[in-house]
C-alpha positions in Angstrom: -61.6 -5.2 -22.9 -61.2 -2.4 -20.3 -64.4 -2.1 -18.3 -63.5 0.7 -15.9 -65.4 4.0 -15.5 -62.9 5.9 -17.7 -63.9 3.9 -20.8 -65.0 6.1 -23.6 -68.4 4.5 -23.9 -71.3 6.2 -25.8 -74.5 4.4 -24.9 -77.1 6.8 -26.1 -77.6 8.0 -29.7 -80.2 8.0 -32.4 -80.3 7.0 -36.1 -82.7 7.5 -39.0 -84.6 4.5 -37.7 -86.1 7.0 -35.1 -85.4 10.7 -35.1 -81.7 10.9 -35.9 -80.3 12.0 -39.3 -77.6 9.5 -39.8 -77.8 5.8 -40.6 -76.6 3.2 -38.2 -73.6 2.6 -40.5 -72.7 6.3 -40.5 -73.0 6.4 -36.7 -70.7 3.4 -36.2 -68.1 5.1 -38.4 -68.5 8.4 -36.6 -68.2 6.8 -33.2 -65.1 4.9 -34.2 -63.5 8.0 -35.6 -64.3 9.9 -32.4 -62.5 7.3 -30.2 -65.6 5.6 -28.8 -64.6 2.3 -27.2 -68.1 0.9 -26.6 -71.2 2.0 -28.5 -74.9 1.5 -28.3 -77.6 2.7 -30.7 -80.7 3.6 -28.7 -83.5 4.6 -31.1 -86.8 5.8 -29.6 -89.2 3.0 -29.0 -87.6 1.0 -31.8 -85.1 -1.8 -32.2 -85.3 -2.2 -36.0 -81.8 -0.8 -36.5 -80.1 -3.2 -34.1 -78.9 -5.8 -36.5 -77.5 -3.1 -38.8 -75.8 -1.4 -35.9 -74.2 -4.7 -34.8 -72.9 -5.4 -38.3 -71.7 -1.9 -38.8 -69.9 -1.8 -35.4 -68.3 -5.2 -36.1 -67.1 -3.9 -39.6 -65.1 -1.1 -38.0 -64.0 -3.0 -34.9 -66.2 -1.2 -32.4 -67.5 -3.2 -29.4 -71.3 -2.9 -29.3 -74.2 -3.2 -26.9 -77.8 -3.5 -28.1 -79.9 -0.5 -27.1 -83.3 1.3 -27.2 -84.9 4.4 -25.5 -88.4 3.8 -24.3 -90.9 6.6 -23.7 -92.7 6.2 -20.4 -95.6 8.2 -18.8 -94.8 8.8 -15.2 -96.5 11.4 -12.9 -98.1 13.0 -15.9 -94.8 13.5 -17.7 -92.7 11.7 -20.3 -89.7 10.0 -18.9 -87.2 8.0 -21.0 -85.8 4.6 -20.1 -82.7 3.3 -21.9 -82.4 -0.4 -22.3 -78.9 -1.9 -22.8 -77.6 -5.4 -23.6 -80.9 -7.1 -24.2 -81.9 -9.7 -26.8 -83.4 -7.7 -29.7 -85.3 -10.7 -30.9 -87.1 -11.3 -27.6 -90.8 -11.4 -28.4 -92.0 -9.4 -25.4 -89.9 -6.3 -26.1 -90.5 -6.5 -29.8 -94.3 -6.5 -29.3 -94.2 -4.1 -26.5 -92.4 -1.5 -28.5 -94.7 -2.1 -31.5 -97.7 -1.3 -29.3 -96.2 1.9 -27.8 -95.3 3.1 -31.3 -98.9 2.6 -32.5 -100.3 5.9 -31.5 -97.7 8.1 -33.2 -99.5 8.4 -36.5 -102.8 9.6 -35.2 -101.0 11.9 -32.8 -99.0 13.4 -35.7 -102.2 14.2 -37.6 -103.6 15.9 -34.6 -100.4 18.0 -34.3 -100.6 19.0 -37.9 -104.3 20.0 -37.5 -103.2 22.3 -34.6 -100.5 23.9 -36.7 -102.9 24.4 -39.6 -105.3 26.2 -37.3 -102.6 28.9 -36.7 -101.7 29.3 -40.3 -99.2 26.5 -41.0 -100.8 24.0 -43.5 -99.2 20.8 -44.8 -97.2 20.1 -41.7 -98.0 16.4 -41.6 -96.8 15.8 -45.2 -93.9 18.1 -44.6 -92.8 16.2 -41.5 -93.0 12.9 -43.3 -90.3 14.0 -45.7 -87.9 14.0 -42.7 -88.9 10.6 -41.4 -86.8 7.5 -42.0 -89.4 5.3 -40.2 -93.1 6.5 -40.6 -94.1 4.5 -37.5 -91.8 6.9 -35.5 -92.9 10.3 -36.7 -92.2 12.7 -33.9 -92.1 16.3 -32.8 -88.5 16.4 -34.0 -89.6 15.7 -37.5 -92.2 18.5 -37.4 -89.5 20.8 -35.9 -87.1 20.1 -38.8 -89.9 20.9 -41.3 -90.9 24.1 -39.6 -87.3 25.3 -39.6 -86.6 24.5 -43.2 -89.9 26.0 -44.2 -88.9 29.3 -42.6 -91.4 29.4 -39.8 -88.6 29.3 -37.1 -84.9 30.0 -36.9 -84.0 26.7 -35.2 -85.4 23.6 -33.5 -85.5 25.1 -30.0 -87.6 28.0 -31.2 -90.1 25.5 -32.8 -90.5 23.7 -29.5 -90.9 27.0 -27.6 -93.5 28.4 -29.9 -95.4 25.3 -31.2 -94.6 21.9 -29.7 -94.7 22.1 -25.9 -97.7 21.8 -23.6 -100.2 24.6 -24.2 -98.8 25.4 -27.7 -100.8 24.9 -31.0 -98.9 21.8 -32.1 -98.7 19.9 -28.8 -100.6 16.7 -28.5 -99.9 14.3 -25.5 -99.4 10.6 -26.1 -100.0 7.7 -23.8 -96.7 6.0 -23.6 -95.7 2.7 -21.9 -95.8 2.4 -18.1 -92.5 2.4 -16.1 -93.3 -1.1 -15.0 -93.8 -2.3 -18.6 -90.7 -0.6 -20.0 -88.3 -1.9 -17.3 -89.9 -5.4 -17.5 -89.5 -5.6 -21.3 -85.8 -4.8 -21.0 -84.9 -7.0 -18.0 -86.9 -10.0 -19.2 -85.0 -9.7 -22.5 -81.8 -10.0 -20.5 -80.8 -6.4 -20.5 -80.3 -3.6 -17.9 -82.8 -0.7 -17.7 -81.3 2.8 -17.2 -83.0 6.1 -16.4 -82.1 8.5 -19.2 -80.9 12.1 -18.6 -82.7 12.5 -15.2 -81.7 16.2 -15.1 -84.0 17.0 -17.9 -87.3 16.2 -16.2 -87.6 19.2 -13.9 -88.9 17.0 -11.1 -89.1 18.2 -7.5 -86.9 16.2 -5.1 -89.9 14.2 -4.0 -91.0 13.4 -7.6 -87.5 12.3 -8.5 -87.3 10.1 -5.4 -90.6 8.5 -6.4 -89.3 7.9 -9.9 -86.1 6.3 -8.8 -87.6 4.1 -6.1 -90.4 2.9 -8.3 -87.9 2.2 -11.1 -85.7 0.1 -8.7 -88.8 -1.7 -7.4 -89.6 -2.8 -11.0 -86.0 -4.1 -11.5 -84.3 -1.0 -12.9 -80.6 -0.9 -12.2 -78.9 2.1 -13.9 -79.0 5.9 -14.3 -77.3 8.2 -16.8 -74.8 10.3 -15.1 -72.7 11.9 -17.9 -75.0 12.8 -20.8 -75.3 15.5 -23.4 -78.0 17.4 -21.7 -76.5 17.4 -18.2 -74.3 20.3 -16.8 -71.0 19.6 -15.1 -72.8 20.2 -11.8 -75.4 17.5 -12.7 -72.5 15.1 -13.5 -71.6 15.4 -9.8 -75.3 15.4 -8.6 -76.2 12.2 -10.4 -73.0 10.5 -9.5 -74.1 11.1 -5.9 -77.5 9.8 -6.8 -76.1 6.6 -8.3 -74.1 5.9 -5.2 -77.0 6.8 -2.9 -79.4 4.3 -4.5 -76.8 1.7 -5.5 -77.4 2.2 -9.2 -75.0 1.5 -12.1 -73.8 4.6 -13.9 -74.2 5.1 -17.7 -72.8 7.6 -20.1 -74.0 8.8 -23.6 -74.1 11.8 -25.8 -77.8 11.5 -26.9 -76.5 12.4 -30.3 -79.1 12.9 -33.1 -77.5 15.0 -35.8 -74.2 16.7 -36.7 -76.3 19.9 -37.2 -78.5 19.8 -34.1 -76.8 18.0 -31.3 -74.8 20.0 -28.6 -72.5 17.1 -27.9 -70.9 14.8 -30.5 -70.3 11.1 -30.1 -67.5 10.3 -27.8 -66.7 13.8 -26.6 -68.2 13.7 -23.0 -65.9 13.6 -19.9 -65.5 10.1 -18.3 -67.5 8.8 -15.4 -66.1 9.5 -12.0 -63.8 6.7 -10.7 -66.0 6.2 -7.7 -68.9 4.8 -9.8 -69.6 1.3 -11.0 -70.3 1.6 -14.8 -73.2 -0.2 -16.3 -70.9 -1.9 -18.8 -69.1 -3.7 -16.0 -72.1 -6.0 -15.7 -72.7 -6.3 -19.5 -69.3 -7.7 -20.5 -70.8 -11.0 -21.7 -73.4 -9.2 -23.9 -71.0 -7.1 -25.9 -70.9 -7.8 -29.6 -67.4 -7.8 -31.1 
C-alpha cells in the first residue's frame, strides 16, 4: 500500500455511534465511492462502532485504521485528541472513555432546563430522538432538534444563540485530561493526534503550551489538512508539524451529508514535505 503524503486518507469522521447521521456501514461505502484509500471512524469519546467499521471497510476493500476523538479539558477549553491505530479492546481505553462519557446525561438535562427557561420546553426528549447512542447525547443533537422544531434556521445559528458559553443552553462538562487521553491511546498501541488545531482560537503562547505538553505526554501527531482549516492553515500547521517534529494527519471531520462543509475524501493532499501519520501505522491497518 502507498503510504506517501499524497494518499487520499480520511482519518476523521463520525457515525451514529456518536453525533454523525450515517451508520459505520454507510460511511465505509461513501468513503470508498469518494476514492478514499485509507479510512478511520473517529466517534466522540466512543469506540463502540469500531468492529462494525472494520467489517464494513473490509467488505468494500477499504484499508482501515481504528480511531476515536477524545474530548479534553485544557486551559479552560475543550480540545479534541484523535487516536489512531490502537487496540479497541484494550481495557484502559475502554474504561477511560466510559468514564468520560458518564457526565453527558446529567449535562444534557441541565442544557434542556436552560432552554426551557427561555421558552423552549421538551428539548431533552427532542434531542434524544436524534441520538443513536444515548450515552453520547451532545450539543449537536440539541441543535438538530432546534432546527427541525423551527427555532433556528440552521445548526450554526443554534450554537450562536443557545449553545455556546454565556447562552441559555450552554453547560460546561469536565472532560478527560490531556495526559489521560494521550496515555489511553498510546498504551493501547496507537498514535495520538491533535485534532483541528486551528479551531481553538488559542494565542501563540497557549498553542505552544498545548503542543509541548501534548508531546511531553507522548503525543506524536497533528491534523494539518482538515475540514475546518483554511488553505492558509494547511500551510501554517504543516510548518507547525515540521517545527515540532510531529506526524501529519488528514481528515474531513465529516458528520452528515446535510451538515458537513467537506465530504469524505475531498480534501487536498498533505504537502510532500510532511511525514504522514499513516507511515508509522502500516502494521496496524486492517484490510
